[in-house]
C-alpha positions as CSV (number, residue, x, y, z in Angstrom):
1,M,100.7,84.8,112.1
2,V,99.6,84.5,115.6
3,D,96.0,85.2,116.7
4,S,96.9,87.3,119.6
5,K,96.7,91.0,120.5
6,E,100.2,90.7,122.0
7,Y,103.1,88.7,120.5
8,I,106.8,88.7,119.7
9,V,108.5,88.7,116.2
10,K,112.1,87.4,116.8
11,N,115.3,86.7,115.1
12,G,114.7,89.1,112.2
13,M,117.0,91.8,110.8
14,I,115.4,95.0,112.2
15,I,115.8,98.0,109.9
16,D,115.8,101.2,112.1
17,V,115.0,104.0,109.7
18,E,115.2,106.7,112.4
19,N,118.8,105.9,113.4
20,G,120.0,104.4,110.1
21,D,120.9,101.2,111.9
22,S,120.1,97.5,111.3
23,F,120.5,94.6,113.7
24,I,119.2,91.1,114.6
25,G,116.6,91.4,117.2
26,A,112.9,91.1,118.1
27,I,109.9,93.4,118.3
28,E,107.0,93.1,120.8
29,V,103.6,93.9,119.3
30,K,100.6,95.1,121.4
31,E,97.3,96.0,119.8
32,N,98.8,96.1,116.3
33,K,101.6,98.5,117.3
34,I,105.3,97.9,118.1
35,S,105.6,98.4,121.9
36,K,109.2,97.5,122.3
37,I,112.3,96.6,120.3
38,Y,114.9,94.2,121.6
39,R,118.5,93.7,120.5
40,S,119.8,90.1,120.3
41,T,121.7,90.7,123.5
42,E,118.5,91.5,125.5
43,M,116.1,89.0,127.1
44,V,112.8,88.6,125.2
45,P,109.6,87.7,127.2
46,D,109.0,84.0,127.0
47,H,105.3,84.1,128.0
48,L,104.1,85.6,124.7
49,P,103.4,83.8,121.4
50,T,106.2,84.2,118.9
51,V,106.8,84.4,115.2
52,D,110.3,83.4,114.0
53,A,111.5,85.8,111.4
54,E,115.0,84.3,110.9
55,G,116.4,85.2,107.5
56,K,113.7,87.9,107.1
57,F,113.7,91.7,107.5
58,I,111.5,93.6,109.9
59,I,110.8,97.1,108.5
60,P,108.3,99.9,109.2
61,G,105.1,99.8,107.1
62,L,105.6,101.3,103.7
63,I,103.2,104.0,102.3
64,D,102.3,104.1,98.6
65,M,101.4,107.7,97.8
66,H,100.0,107.1,94.3
67,C,98.0,104.0,93.6
68,H,94.7,102.8,92.1
69,I,93.7,100.1,94.5
70,Q,90.7,97.8,94.3
71,E,89.3,95.5,97.0
72,N,90.1,92.3,95.3
73,F,93.9,92.9,95.2
74,A,94.2,95.1,98.3
75,P,95.7,92.2,100.4
76,H,98.7,92.0,97.9
77,F,99.7,95.5,99.0
78,L,99.9,94.4,102.6
79,A,101.8,91.2,101.7
80,S,104.4,93.5,100.0
81,G,104.9,95.6,103.2
82,I,102.6,98.4,102.2
83,T,100.4,99.3,105.2
84,T,98.9,102.5,103.9
85,V,97.9,103.8,100.5
86,R,96.7,107.0,99.0
87,N,94.4,106.1,96.2
88,T,94.4,108.8,93.6
89,A,91.6,109.8,91.2
90,G,89.3,106.8,92.0
91,N,85.7,106.5,93.0
92,V,85.4,106.6,96.8
93,I,82.1,104.8,96.6
94,F,83.8,101.7,95.2
95,L,86.5,101.9,98.0
96,Q,84.2,102.5,100.9
97,S,84.7,99.1,102.5
98,L,88.5,99.5,102.3
99,I,88.3,103.1,103.7
100,E,86.2,101.9,106.6
101,A,88.1,98.6,107.2
102,P,89.2,98.0,110.8
103,L,92.9,98.3,111.6
104,D,93.4,94.5,111.8
105,A,91.8,93.9,108.3
106,P,94.2,92.1,105.9
107,T,94.4,95.2,103.7
108,P,96.3,98.5,103.9
109,R,94.7,101.7,105.4
110,V,93.2,103.6,102.5
111,Y,93.1,107.3,102.1
112,A,91.3,108.2,98.9
113,A,90.9,111.2,96.6
114,D,87.8,111.1,94.5
115,R,87.8,111.5,90.7
116,M,90.0,114.0,89.0
117,I,88.8,117.5,88.3
118,D,89.6,117.7,84.6
119,G,86.7,119.5,82.9
120,E,83.7,118.3,80.9
121,P,83.2,115.5,80.1
122,G,85.9,114.2,82.3
123,L,88.7,111.7,81.6
124,W,86.3,108.8,81.0
125,G,83.3,110.6,79.5
126,P,80.0,111.6,80.9
127,T,78.5,108.1,81.3
128,A,81.5,106.2,82.8
129,S,81.0,104.9,86.3
130,E,84.2,106.6,87.4
131,T,82.7,110.0,86.8
132,W,79.7,109.8,89.2
């Protein structure tokens, strides 16, 4: 990856989920957001750093709506294209660093629901760390 706030990812198969289209092209990224999409017939700025995505797909970030994430394997979600997760029935204290991570952290954005409401003594019993 490039260490820049603005760069181009080119030669990839862009999957346009809004229009149901796919095509070879490039995307311009500014401040971690796609600012422009180029088709292969359009000129791409040559003054920006580039990443060659030939033979790869460029897709929108995926959202996992039901997971049980932990800090030590959070980067694997991002490596799989998952940019946002909803952690269900976890302990938000253990996830605080992920929840507060900056947007450019090598982890997905984490939205978390605290432990489940399931009655006394709870799913894991009264002394389990997940119940505090």
